[in-house]
N, C-alpha and C positions, 0 to 999 in steps of 0.2 A: 504494500500500500504506500502511496506517496503521502506527502505532507498534508494534502487536502482530503485524505481518507479514501482515495480511489485506487482500485487495483489496476485500472486501465486509464492511461493518460497519454497525451502527445505533447512533445516539446518542439517548438518552431524556432529556428535560428540558423546561423551559418554553421554547417557541420563539417568537421575536419577529422579524418582518421586514416590510418595506414591500412591498406588491404594486401600489401606485398612488401618485399624488401626492395627499397629503391636501388640497391646495387645490382639487382637483377631486372627489375621492371621499369626503372627510370621514373619519369614523371607520372606514369600510370599507377605508381605505388600508392599515391596519396589521392583519396577521394575528397574533393572540396565542393560542397553543395552550398552555393551562396544563400539560397532560401530553401532550407531543408526542413523535413519533418521526421521526427523520431517517435514511433509508437511503442509504448512500454505496456506490457501486460504481465501481472504477477511476477514482477521483478526481472523480466527478461525483455530484450528488444525483439519485437515481432515484425516491424516494418521500418524501412528507411528509404528516403528518396526525396525528390523535389516536392515542396509543399503543394504546388499547384496540381501535381499528379495524385498525391496521396490524400489531400484534404477532402476531396469530393467523395472519397470512398470510406471515410471514417463513419463509424456508427454514431448515432445520435447521443449515446451515453458516454462517449469518450470525451474527457475534459481536455481542452486544448490550452496549453500555456504558451503565450506569445513572448518569445525571447529574441525577437528580430534584431535587436541591437547587440546581442551577445553571441559568443562562440560556444559550440557544443563539441566537446572532445571526449574520447575515452579516458577513464581514470588513469593516472600515471602510475608506473610500477617501479619500485625501488628494489634492486636485486641484491643489496648488501648494506645492512644498517644495524647498529648496536643500540638497542633500546636502553640499556643501563648507563649509557654514556651521554645522556642528554645534558648532564651537569658539567661536562668537561670540554664542551665545544669551545674552541679558542683558548685552550690551556697550552702554555708554552712547554716545549720539550726540545732538547738538542737534536734528537732524532726519534724514530719510532720506539726503540726499546726504552730510552729515557722517558719518553712521554707515557708509556705504559706503566712504568714503575712509579713515576711521580704523581700521576693523576688518575689513570684508568683503573689500576688495580685497587687503590683505596676506594674509589667510587663504587666499583663492583662488589666490594666486600659487604656493603650495606644491604645488598639485595638478598642476603640470607634471611632478612626480616620480611615475612609475607606482606605485612601492611606497607612497608617501604616499596616492595616490588609492585604491589597493586597501584599505589600512587604513581610510581614511575611509568607503569603500563598505560594508565589513563592519560597522563600528560603526553606520552609518546604518540599514542594513537590519535589524540586530539591534534597534535602537530602535523601528523601525516595528512589527516583530513583537511586541515586548514590550508595545506599546501597542494591539495588536489591529488594526493597519493592515495590510491584505493587498495593497493596490494603491495606486499613487501616480503623479502627474505630477511629474517631478523635473527640476530645473535642475542641470546640471553646471558646468564652468568653460569657459573659452575653449580649453582643451587637449583635443585628441582623446583623449589617454590617460585623461582623467577619465571620458569616456563609456565607453571600453573597460572600465575598472575596474568601473564600476557595472553595466554590462550583463553582464559575465562573472559577477559575483557574483550578480546577480538570476537569470540563466539557470541557475546551479547550484542555486538554491533553487526554481525554477519559479514565480517571482513575476511578477505582471502589472505592468509598469512602462512608462510613457510618458516618454521622456527625449530630450535632445539637447544638443549642444555650444552653449554660449553664444557669440553673435556680438557683438563689440565692436570697432569700428575707430576710436573716439575717446572722449574723456571718461573715460579710465581710464589707469592707469599703463602705461608702454610694454610691460612684461612680460605684460600682460593684454590687449593689443590684437592683433587680427588685421587683415586687410585685407578689403575686399569680395570680392576674388578668392580669397584664402585661405579665408575663411569659407565661401564657396560650395563650393570644391573639397573642403575637409575634410568638409563636411556631406554632399556627394554620396557620398564614400567611406564615411562612417559609416552612411548610409542603406543602402547596399549591404551593409554588414557586419552590421547589426543589425536593421533594420526587418523585422518578421515572423518573426524567429528566436525560437523558443520563444514566450513571452508578452510579447515586447518590441515596442514601437512607437516610431517616431522622431517627435520634435517639433522642427521648425525653431524656433530659440530666439534671436532678437535680444533682448538683455537688456531694453532699452527705448529709446525714441526718443532719449533723452539720449546714449546711447553708440553709436548707429548713424547713419551718414551716409545721405543719399539713396541713394547707390550701394549701400550694404549692405542697406538695406530693399528696394531693387529686386531685389537678389540673393535675398533671403528670399522675395519673391513669386515669383520664377522657380523656386525650389526647390519651392514649393507647387504650381505649375502642372505641373512636370515629374514630380512624385511625388504624385499625387492622394490616396494613402492615408495620408499623414503628417499630423501635427498641427502647429499653430502655438501657441507659448506666449510670452507677454511680459507686461509691466506697463503699466498704464494709469491715469492720474489718481489717483496715490496721495497726493501731497502738493502743496501750493500752489507751493512753490519749484521743484519738479520741473516743474509745468505751465508756470510762467513761463519756465523754461529751454527747454522745448520750443517755446514761442511765439517765443523769440529765435532758436533754431536753424532753425526752419521758418517763416519769416515769411509764406510763401504760404498756410499752412493757417489755416482759420477756427477750428479747434479741434484738440485733441490726437487725437481719434479719426480726424479726417480725414487725419492723417499716415499712419496705418496703412491707412486705406481707399484712399488714393491708390496704394499699392503692392500692393493686392490681398491684404491680410492678414486681412481680415474673412471670417467664414464659420462654418459649423456645427462645424468641427473646430478652431476658434480659441479659445484660452483666455486671457482677459485678467485678470491679477491685480489685485485691489483695486477699481477702478472706483468710487471714492468721490465725486470732485468732477466729475461729468459734467453737461453741460447737456442740455436736452430734445432738441435736435437730435441730439446724440450718442447718447442712449438710443434714439431712434427708429431710428437707423442700426444700432445693435447688434441691435435687435429685428428689423429687416427682413432682416438677413443671418444670423439665428439664431446669432450669436456668443454666447460664454459669458462672463459676468462671474463671476470667482472671488473669493469673499469671504474675507478673512483677518483675522478679528476680533482675535485676540490680538496680532498684529503691528500692526494699526492703533491699538490702545490703547497698546501699549508705545512705539511711535515717535511717538505723538501725531499720527497722520495724519488722523484724522477719524472720524466715526461713519457707517458705511454703513447704508443703509435698504433692506433686501431687500423690504419691503412695497411701497415706492415703485418699486423696480426692476421689480417684477412687475405694475405697473399694467396692467390688461387691455386698455387702449387701445393699448399698445405693449409687451407683456411681453418682458422680457429673460430669457434662460435663465440659471440660477444654478448655482453650485457652491460648495463649502465647503472650506477648507484651513487648515493650520497655519502655512504660510509660515515654517517654521524656516529661518534663524535670526533673522529679525526677529520671528517668532512666538516665544512663550515656553513652549509645551508641545507635545510630540509627540502628545499625547492628543487624539483627535477628540472625546472626551467633554468635555474642558475647552474645546475649540474651540466646541462647541455651547453650553456654558454661557456663554461670553463673548459669543457672538452673541445669546443670549437677553437678556443684560443690556444690550447696546447697543441692541437693538430697543426694550426697555422705556424706555431713556433718551430715545429719539426719540418716545416717546408712542404707540408702535404695539404690536402684539401678534403673536407668531408661535407657533402651537400647538406643543407638544412633539413631536407627530407629524411636523410639518414639519421640525423640527431633525433628527430621526432619519432622515427621508427624505433630507434633503440629504446626510448623511454616508454614506449607503448607496446606495439605488437612484437617488436624484437625481443623485449624482455619477457613477454608472455611466451614466446616460442622458446626462449632459453630455459624457462621453467616448465615447458611442456604443457602450458595452459592456454594455448591460443584458441582452443575451441570454447573457452569460458570467458576470457578477458583479453584486453589489448586492442580491440577494435569495436566498432559499433554495428557490426554485421548482425542480421537477424539470427536469433538463437543464443547470442551471447548474453551473459548476465549484464543487467543495466547498471554497471559501475561506470559512472560518467561524471564529467565536471562541466560547470557553466562558468565561462570567463567573461569578465567585463573589462576590456582593454582601457576603457575610459578612466579607470581608477588610477592609472599611471599616466599623467599628462605627457611625459616624454614619449611613451609608447603610443598614445592616442595621436600625437603630432606626427610620429613616424608613419603610422597607418594612413593618416589623412594626406601625407606627402606622397603616397603612391604605393606603399608596401601592402595595403589591404587588397590591391587589385592583382597581386602576384602571389601565388601560393608559397613559393620558396621564400620570398622576401617577408611574407607574413610569419612564416614559421621561425625564421631567424630573428625577427623583431620580438616575437613572443619569448624566445629563449634568452636573448641578450637583455631586453628591457622588462621582461615579466618576472614576477615573483608571487608570493602568497597574496599580495594585495589585489591582484586581478582575479583571484578565485572567488567567485560569488557564491557558488554552491557546490557541494560534493555529494553525490548520490551513490549509495551502496544498494545494489539490487532494487533500484528504483526509489529508495527511501533517502530523503535529504538528511544526512547525519551532520553535515556542516552547512550553515547558511550564514554569510557575512551579516553581522548584526544590523547594519544600516541598509541592507539590501531592499530595493524597492519592489522586488518580485514576491509579493505577499503570498502567492499560492505555494511557494517553496518553503515557507516557514513551517517548522515542525509543530 
């Protein structure tokens, strides 16, 4: 049901969504309907097209919401984010490992308290919705209670979340360590409790090789074998000192990727955050196993990790599947628009080019495909869950001026303007399965009010 109490309603506005990968389909990958109509029934999209064509066929009982001055987009998807780290965004560290020790580990220790975890989960999901993010792959802490808190909160909102308990049996403060046995046992219980419940999926989550022993990584591989529907999420090749530490801890491995490969952690449901400093052999192995490299540009800039090159990662001789993420709290913005903007800048600094359509694709349908969820989310095609956002570009005068100067007439220019000049301020409403879970307080679209 939507905010006005109707199970069937239609939204009229300019509709933008990706229907294919722009790298393969070019301009045809983005459907841009200047005056479009989106029909929602029982939380799913049932019809999409030009308003003039669809409106005459609407049943009398369908409530029509006129959003002609707004943009309608699929909900944005964040493929790598840490919900316990909301309090350490913009915290200073000399590098990744120093930042973890000084800020992140102390913040995560508090999430052993169920009430603290619940408060953190509420704030985190509120921020996602305020920024137009409707689905995410999320790291919790080592505490099972942190997973319960996030899943309970997401379940109540009907959100699509992939998440799991962090596994760390070394390289962290004692209060944040588990053991290989405890990590396995707790994960089994959490999978039974949450995987497949509502729109929640479980991700086996060893933080990274620095904080997991051979025995724990072996346990992670065992969890994947025993529960073939779950995901794997971890970090890979983010900073040079991290890589040197992995080389010291796993002297038998020829490279960082081989550590995860040895324990069966590579595969099409495996999400590897960052993937900045990888050799050609590692890239070939990621490609061969259809593993996903999750790019986190604002985090990489803030922590000085390096400049990732998505164009090189997608080399057609050994293409690596890609996803895009904020990586809060190493990342500096919850906004996937700002994340797209940062990736655009990083690519330009590398002397490459990434079309605006490709940025938009990565934050929507591309991330849905990386998660194997493209039949549910990522586009506005009929049959998909009605996870969508309403944008009001006029909320940002600079953006409104850019659109008035010609960007509105060109799809590519519009998408780049939204990324570079847009943020949470232009998000007027965020709908989950057709329900407005966030509406900007001063919104003039009264029918969207909860």
